[in-house]
Every structure is written in C-alpha cells, then in structure tokens.
C-alpha positions as CSV (number, residue, x, y, z in Angstrom):
1,M,99.5,120.5,113.4
2,E,99.6,116.9,112.1
3,A,102.4,116.0,109.7
4,T,101.5,115.0,106.1
5,F,103.7,112.0,106.2
6,S,104.3,109.7,109.2
7,Y,104.8,106.0,109.6
8,A,102.5,106.2,112.6
9,Y,99.6,106.4,110.1
10,S,100.6,102.9,108.9
11,I,100.2,101.1,112.3
12,H,96.5,100.1,111.9
13,Y,97.3,98.6,108.5
14,V,100.3,96.7,109.8
15,I,98.1,95.3,112.6
16,L,95.5,94.2,110.1
17,F,98.1,92.5,108.0
18,V,99.7,90.7,111.0
19,I,96.2,89.4,112.1
20,L,95.6,88.0,108.6
21,F,99.0,86.5,108.5
22,L,98.5,84.7,111.8
23,M,95.1,83.5,110.4
24,F,96.9,82.3,107.3
25,L,99.2,80.1,109.5
26,W,96.2,78.9,111.5
27,E,94.4,77.9,108.3
28,N,97.3,75.9,107.2
29,K,97.5,74.1,110.5
30,I,93.8,73.2,110.2
31,R,94.2,72.1,106.6
32,K,97.0,69.7,107.6
33,G,94.6,68.0,109.9
34,N,91.8,68.0,107.2
35,G,89.8,70.3,109.5
36,D,87.0,72.7,108.6
37,I,88.0,76.4,108.0
38,K,84.5,77.8,108.3
39,V,85.4,79.7,111.5
40,I,88.4,81.2,109.8
41,R,86.2,82.3,106.9
42,Y,83.7,84.0,109.2
43,L,86.4,85.7,111.2
44,C,88.0,87.1,108.0
45,M,84.7,88.4,106.8
46,L,84.0,90.0,110.2
47,I,87.5,91.6,110.4
48,F,87.2,93.1,106.9
49,F,83.7,94.3,107.5
50,V,84.6,96.1,110.7
51,F,87.9,97.5,109.3
52,F,86.5,98.7,105.9
53,G,82.8,99.2,106.6
54,F,83.1,101.3,109.8
55,R,86.1,103.4,108.6
56,G,86.0,107.1,108.9
57,Y,86.8,109.6,106.0
58,L,89.8,108.0,104.4
59,D,91.7,108.8,101.2
60,T,90.3,111.1,98.6
61,D,87.1,110.0,97.0
62,F,84.8,110.7,99.9
63,V,84.9,114.3,98.6
64,L,82.7,113.0,95.7
65,Y,80.5,110.6,97.6
66,Y,79.9,112.6,100.7
67,P,78.2,115.6,99.0
68,G,76.5,113.2,96.6
69,Y,75.0,111.2,99.5
70,E,74.0,114.4,101.3
71,D,72.0,115.5,98.2
72,A,70.6,112.1,97.5
73,P,66.8,111.9,98.1
74,T,64.9,108.9,99.6
75,I,62.7,106.7,97.6
76,W,59.7,108.6,98.8
77,N,60.9,111.9,97.5
78,T,59.9,111.8,93.8
79,E,60.7,115.4,93.1
80,G,64.1,115.0,94.7
81,I,64.8,111.9,92.7
82,S,64.1,113.8,89.4
83,K,66.4,116.6,90.4
84,F,69.1,114.2,91.6
85,F,69.2,112.4,88.2
86,S,69.1,115.7,86.2
87,G,72.0,117.1,88.3
88,F,72.2,120.3,86.3
89,N,73.8,122.4,89.0
90,D,76.2,120.0,90.6
91,D,79.2,118.7,88.7
92,Y,79.9,115.9,91.1
93,I,76.5,114.4,90.5
94,L,77.3,114.2,86.8
95,K,80.3,112.1,87.5
96,I,78.2,109.4,89.2
97,E,76.6,106.7,87.0
98,P,72.8,106.2,87.2
99,G,73.1,102.8,88.8
100,F,75.1,104.1,91.7
101,K,72.7,107.0,92.1
102,V,70.0,104.4,92.5
103,F,72.2,102.6,95.1
104,M,72.7,105.8,97.1
105,I,68.9,106.6,97.0
106,L,68.2,103.1,98.4
107,V,70.8,103.4,101.1
108,K,69.7,106.9,102.0
109,S,66.2,105.5,102.5
110,I,67.7,103.3,105.2
111,S,69.7,106.0,106.9
112,E,70.7,109.6,106.2
113,E,74.1,109.0,107.9
114,Y,76.9,109.0,105.2
115,F,78.7,106.2,107.0
116,C,75.8,103.9,106.2
117,L,76.8,104.1,102.5
118,Q,80.3,102.9,103.4
119,I,79.0,100.1,105.6
120,V,76.5,98.8,103.0
121,S,79.1,99.1,100.2
122,A,81.8,97.2,102.2
123,L,79.2,94.5,103.1
124,I,78.4,93.9,99.5
125,D,82.1,93.8,98.5
126,I,83.0,91.3,101.3
127,L,80.1,89.0,100.4
128,F,81.4,89.0,96.8
129,L,85.0,88.5,97.9
130,N,84.0,85.6,100.1
131,Y,82.1,83.9,97.3
132,F,85.1,84.4,94.9
133,L,87.8,83.1,97.3
134,K,85.6,80.2,98.6
135,K,84.9,79.1,95.0
136,Y,88.3,79.5,93.4
137,S,91.1,79.9,96.0
138,P,92.9,76.9,97.5
139,Q,94.1,79.1,100.3
140,Y,91.2,81.3,101.7
141,V,93.1,83.7,104.0
142,L,96.0,84.0,101.5
143,G,93.5,85.3,99.0
144,Y,92.5,88.0,101.6
145,I,96.1,88.9,102.1
146,M,96.7,89.3,98.4
147,F,93.6,91.5,98.2
148,L,95.0,93.6,101.0
149,I,98.4,93.9,99.5
150,F,97.4,94.3,95.8
151,S,94.8,97.1,95.3
152,G,92.3,96.1,98.0
153,L,92.8,99.2,100.1
154,I,92.3,101.6,97.1
155,I,89.3,99.5,96.0
156,E,87.6,99.8,99.3
157,F,88.5,103.4,100.2
158,N,88.1,105.1,96.9
159,L,86.5,102.9,94.3
160,L,83.0,102.6,95.7
161,R,81.5,102.4,92.2
162,N,84.3,100.7,90.4
163,S,84.5,98.0,93.1
164,K,80.9,96.9,92.3
165,A,81.8,96.5,88.6
166,I,84.9,94.6,89.5
167,F,83.1,92.2,91.8
168,L,80.3,91.6,89.3
169,F,82.9,90.8,86.7
170,M,84.5,88.3,89.1
171,Y,81.2,86.7,89.7
172,S,80.6,86.5,86.0
173,L,83.8,84.5,85.3
174,Q,81.9,81.3,85.8
175,F,79.7,82.3,82.8
176,I,82.7,82.6,80.6
177,K,83.6,79.0,81.5
178,E,80.0,77.9,80.9
179,R,79.8,79.9,77.7
180,N,76.6,81.6,78.9
181,A,76.7,85.0,77.2
182,L,73.3,86.1,78.5
183,K,74.3,85.8,82.2
184,Y,77.8,87.2,81.5
185,Y,76.5,90.3,79.9
186,L,73.7,90.8,82.4
187,C,76.3,90.9,85.2
188,N,78.6,93.2,83.4
189,G,75.7,95.3,82.0
190,L,74.7,95.9,85.6
191,G,78.4,96.7,86.3
192,L,78.4,99.2,83.5
193,F,75.3,100.8,85.0
194,L,77.3,101.3,88.2
195,H,80.7,102.3,86.7
196,S,81.7,103.0,83.1
197,S,85.0,101.0,83.4
198,A,83.0,97.8,83.1
199,I,82.9,98.4,79.3
200,F,86.5,96.9,79.2
201,Y,85.1,93.6,80.4
202,F,82.7,93.2,77.5
203,P,85.1,91.8,74.8
204,L,86.7,89.4,77.3
205,Y,83.9,86.9,76.9
206,F,85.2,85.9,73.5
207,F,88.8,84.9,74.3
208,L,89.5,84.9,78.1
209,H,88.9,81.1,78.3
210,K,91.3,80.3,75.5
211,K,94.9,79.5,75.9
212,T,97.2,82.3,74.8
213,P,100.1,81.0,72.6
214,T,103.4,81.1,74.4
215,P,105.2,83.3,71.7
216,I,102.5,85.9,72.2
217,V,102.9,85.8,76.0
218,W,106.6,86.3,76.0
219,G,106.5,88.7,73.1
220,L,104.2,91.0,75.0
221,F,106.3,90.7,78.1
222,I,109.6,91.5,76.3
223,V,108.2,94.4,74.2
224,G,106.4,95.7,77.3
225,N,109.7,95.7,79.3
226,I,111.5,97.5,76.4
227,L,108.8,100.2,76.4
228,Y,108.8,100.5,80.2
229,L,112.6,100.5,80.7
230,G,113.2,102.7,77.7
231,Q,110.5,105.1,78.7
232,I,109.5,105.1,75.1
233,K,106.6,107.5,74.5
234,Y,104.1,106.3,72.0
235,I,100.8,107.3,73.7
236,T,101.5,111.0,74.0
237,P,101.9,111.6,70.2
238,M,98.6,109.7,69.6
239,V,96.8,111.6,72.3
240,T,98.1,114.9,71.0
241,A,97.2,114.1,67.4
242,I,93.7,113.0,68.3
243,G,93.2,116.1,70.4
244,N,94.4,118.4,67.6
245,L,92.2,116.6,65.2
246,L,89.1,117.1,67.3
247,G,90.1,120.5,68.4
248,G,88.5,122.7,71.1
249,S,88.3,121.3,74.6
250,Y,89.7,118.0,73.4
251,S,92.9,119.6,72.2
252,L,93.2,121.4,75.6
253,M,92.6,118.2,77.5
254,A,95.2,116.4,75.4
255,E,97.7,119.1,76.1
256,V,97.0,119.1,79.9
257,Y,97.3,115.3,80.2
258,S,100.4,115.2,78.1
259,E,102.3,117.9,79.9
260,S,101.1,117.3,83.5
261,D,103.7,115.5,85.7
262,L,100.8,114.2,87.7
263,Y,99.1,112.4,84.8
264,S,101.8,111.6,82.3
265,S,104.8,110.7,84.4
266,G,105.9,107.1,84.3
267,Y,107.0,105.0,87.3
268,G,110.5,104.0,86.3
269,I,112.3,101.1,88.0
270,T,110.5,100.7,91.3
271,M,109.8,98.0,93.8
272,G,106.4,97.7,92.1
273,Y,108.1,97.0,88.7
274,L,110.5,94.5,90.2
275,E,107.6,92.7,92.0
276,K,105.6,92.4,88.8
277,V,108.4,91.1,86.7
278,L,109.3,88.5,89.3
279,T,105.7,87.5,89.7
280,F,105.4,87.1,85.9
281,L,108.4,84.8,85.9
282,L,107.3,82.8,88.9
283,F,103.7,82.3,87.6
284,Y,104.7,81.3,84.1
285,A,107.5,79.0,85.4
286,S,104.8,77.2,87.3
287,Y,102.2,77.4,84.5
288,K,101.9,73.6,84.0
289,K,102.0,72.7,87.7
290,I,99.2,75.2,88.5
291,A,97.2,73.7,85.5
292,E,97.6,70.2,87.0
293,Y,96.4,71.4,90.4
294,I,93.4,73.4,89.1
295,K,92.4,70.5,86.7
296,D,90.1,72.9,84.8
297,D,91.6,74.2,81.6
298,K,89.1,77.0,81.1
299,M,89.5,78.5,84.5
300,H,93.3,78.1,84.3
301,N,93.3,80.0,81.0
302,I,90.9,82.7,82.5
303,F,93.1,83.5,85.4
304,F,96.4,83.5,83.5
305,N,94.9,85.6,80.7
306,L,93.7,88.1,83.3
307,F,97.2,88.1,84.8
308,L,98.7,88.6,81.3
309,I,96.3,91.6,80.6
310,F,97.2,93.0,84.1
311,T,101.0,92.8,83.4
312,T,100.7,94.0,79.8
313,T,98.6,96.9,80.8
314,Y,101.1,97.9,83.5
315,L,104.1,97.7,81.1
316,F,102.5,99.2,78.0
317,L,100.8,102.1,79.8
318,S,103.9,103.1,81.9
319,E,104.0,106.4,80.1
320,Y,100.9,107.5,82.0
321,S,100.9,106.6,85.7
322,V,97.2,107.5,86.0
323,L,96.4,104.9,83.3
324,I,98.4,102.2,85.1
325,D,96.6,102.9,88.4
326,R,93.1,102.8,86.8
327,M,93.5,100.0,84.2
328,T,95.5,97.4,86.2
329,T,93.0,97.5,89.0
330,L,90.4,96.1,86.7
331,F,92.4,92.9,86.3
332,V,94.2,92.6,89.7
333,M,91.9,89.8,90.9
334,S,94.3,87.4,89.0
335,Y,96.8,88.1,91.8
336,W,94.3,87.1,94.5
337,I,93.9,83.7,93.0
338,L,97.1,82.8,91.3
339,Y,99.3,83.5,94.3
340,P,97.3,81.0,96.5
341,Y,97.7,78.4,93.7
342,Y,101.4,79.2,93.4
343,Y,101.8,78.6,97.2
344,V,100.0,75.2,97.3
345,I,102.2,73.7,94.5
346,L,105.4,74.6,96.3
347,Q,107.5,72.0,98.2
348,K,107.6,72.4,102.0
349,I,110.9,74.2,102.2
350,F,109.9,76.7,99.5
351,K,106.5,77.3,101.3
352,T,108.5,78.4,104.3
353,V,110.6,80.7,102.1
354,F,107.4,82.1,100.6
355,T,105.8,82.6,104.0
356,V,108.8,84.6,105.2
357,I,108.9,86.8,102.1
358,L,105.2,87.3,102.3
359,F,105.5,88.6,105.8
360,L,108.3,91.0,105.0
361,F,106.8,92.2,101.8
362,G,103.3,92.6,103.4
363,I,104.8,94.7,106.2
364,Y,106.7,96.8,103.7
365,K,103.6,97.4,101.6
366,M,101.4,98.3,104.6
367,I,104.1,100.8,105.9
368,N,104.9,102.5,102.7
369,S,101.5,102.6,101.1
370,N,99.7,104.2,104.1
371,N,102.2,106.6,105.6
372,N,100.3,109.8,104.6
373,I,97.7,111.6,106.6
374,L,94.9,110.8,104.1
375,R,95.2,107.2,105.3
376,K,95.2,108.0,109.0
377,Y,92.8,105.3,110.1
378,E,89.7,106.2,112.1
379,N,86.8,103.9,112.9
380,I,83.3,105.1,113.8
381,L,83.0,102.4,116.5
382,W,85.6,104.0,118.7
383,D,86.5,107.3,117.1
384,S,84.5,110.4,116.2
385,P,85.5,111.4,112.7
386,T,83.9,114.6,111.3
387,A,83.5,115.7,107.7
388,T,84.6,119.2,108.5
389,K,88.0,118.0,109.7
390,A,88.3,115.5,106.9
391,F,87.8,118.2,104.2
392,Y,90.2,120.5,106.0
393,I,92.9,117.8,106.0
394,I,92.5,116.8,102.4
395,N,92.5,120.4,101.2
396,K,95.6,121.1,103.1
397,N,97.6,118.0,102.3
398,I,96.3,116.6,98.9
399,D,98.9,118.4,96.8
400,K,101.8,117.1,99.0
401,V,100.4,113.6,98.9
402,L,99.9,113.4,95.2
403,N,103.2,115.3,94.5
404,P,105.6,114.3,97.3
405,K,108.6,115.4,95.3
406,K,107.2,118.8,94.7
407,K,108.7,121.5,96.8
C-alpha cells in the first residue's frame, strides 16, 4: 500500500530542478565569455520534452483526456467524428472545446496510444516556450526555471487545453506591440477554439501596452492586501445574489460554491502570499532599471501589466482559492520574463544572493508541491504505467490530496 503523501515522490522534480540550476550556472559562464548558448537551448528543450512528453499518468486531468482520447475517432471515420462532436452520451466530451477535439482526432490518426497525445502536446508547448524565452528573456535557462517553479508543472500535467491558449497568447504579445489587431485576435481566437479561458485575453489588446499610472498600481496592491489579509468576503454575496436572481440550477451552484471548503476557502498568510508580495516590491523597486535594460517601452509595459493583473487577481480573488488557481495561471508568464530581467540588472554580489535564494526556494517548491502520490513520477521510456492502476490511485487518494486537513 503506497502512502498518499511522501517526500520520495518529489525526488524526480528535485533532480530536474538541480539539472536546470546547473545549466543556469553554465549559461552564465558562457555568457561571460560572449559564447553561444545554442547547445544549452537544445539541451533544455530535450530535457523538458523527455520529462513532460513521455510522462505517465500524472495528476488529475488525465481522467478527462484519457477516455476522451479513447473515444476519439480518426480522420477517416466520418461517422465517428459526427458522434464525437455531438457527445450526447458522454459528459466528459461536452467539457472539451471543439478545437481540442479536432486536435485529438488528428493525433489519434497518428497513433491510438494515449501517450501520443501527451507527447505531441508537450512538443507543441516546448516549441512555443522556446520561441518565447529566446525572443524575450535575457536569461534563457532562468526562464525555464521560473516556468518550472511558477505553474509550469500544473500547466503541463493538467492544462492540456488551457496551455495551448496560454502559449498562443504569449505568441500574440508581439502583435499588441505592433498594434496588429487582426493577427492578435486570430491567435487568441484559435486559443478560444481550444479553451474558453482565452476570452480573458480579448480585452487586453486595448491597454496592455500602455503604462499603468503609479497611483493605480499601488492602490490596487494596497486594497488587494487589505482584502486578502482581512479575508473580506465580497464575492460570495454577489455570487449568491446572482444565483438567487437566476434561480434553479444557478441558485444551487451558487450555494455549493459558496459553502464548499474546497472551492470557497481562501489561502491565508502562506509562503505563496509572502513570495508574491516580495516579488511585487522587488519588481516595482526595479521598474526603471528594467525599463532601461529592455529599451522597449511597449514590451516593458506589457510584461509589467501582465504581472499587475497576476498579482491583483491573486489578492482580489483570495476568497475563492479555485479562482486564484485558474485565473492567475493565465498571466503567470510575466514571472518567466521579469525574473530573468530582474536578475541581469543586479550587481554581482546581489546576483550571488539571488542565486542562493533561487536554489533554496526551488528545492522547497519541488519538494512541497510534489509530495503526493498523484505526482509520483513515471516515464514511459523506462517505466510501465497503466491506466487501470492510475485510475485506482486517483480514486483512492484524490479526496486526501485535495483536502489534506480533512480527517
């Protein structure tokens, strides 16, 4: 009988982090000699592809994608395609957007093996991530490390649909700078076709490139902290009122979400909260220096506005932990870029301090974020994971993992 929680489950993630950390040091050594980091880039991509693409059944959302992929037809099965898109009998199919259904059909036509879906999905993500970091990050490997520490694992393990919308949005940032609305909305329209969360990116075209006035920045930060620390509930009354107004199932849903500890519980003062407050203070204290380094006002504004939206969302939605998890992930790419910029503007002694803290914090995150059995790493290149065992494990342990304090 395997334990639900064990730090042994974190070992693979710690090893991955240490490898990337050593590559980060290697990259800086090469940069000091004005060398080419092409080999490092290819190694990073290969490591990520093997780790994420060839993983077994990890985390929770394979319970949606596995049966969906099993039922997906090939492009030659026209009758099966019609049934797959109607999805009258299978609730899980109704949860999958039409664009991702098309994606599954195309991949299924290559191979009927479910792991092919994860392999192709990871390959697409890594190609986008490489493009993004190569184009914007002054520290390539540090961008990968920030991806790993901040939401990268959940994006790769669970958000197969959402990840495509996120990476398409990241690709479209250049079109905000260029003021090319057609290309921007084509990218994010495709993202919406793959995952409905892309709708939140649509209004950003109109203001993301503009500088946010300082009083608004600090006003949002202060009010957000008051709401967070005071655990002031303002969303629940609105949700309840709207539910009661609409009545029926909406009223029931509002009641369930408002009273459920799983959905409506806040986070309180945690390591995550302290990290976000400290990061906010560090970034905005270095606002001008980062601007001088980037030498591109629009991109500077874009990344800082994304970070402001990320932080504001975290603080203002603290009443609902499920909203924090889902909404902040949409804007977390600001971390992957701004931390590398923050690092390069530091003086040598502070770079050393940053490096030590990065190592300790990274180890801490890898250990504490992956110490449950749903994250027990398996790789199809050297393990033999089975769907039967994976479903058994998740059914037996999911409640304990989601509610660790529940007795």
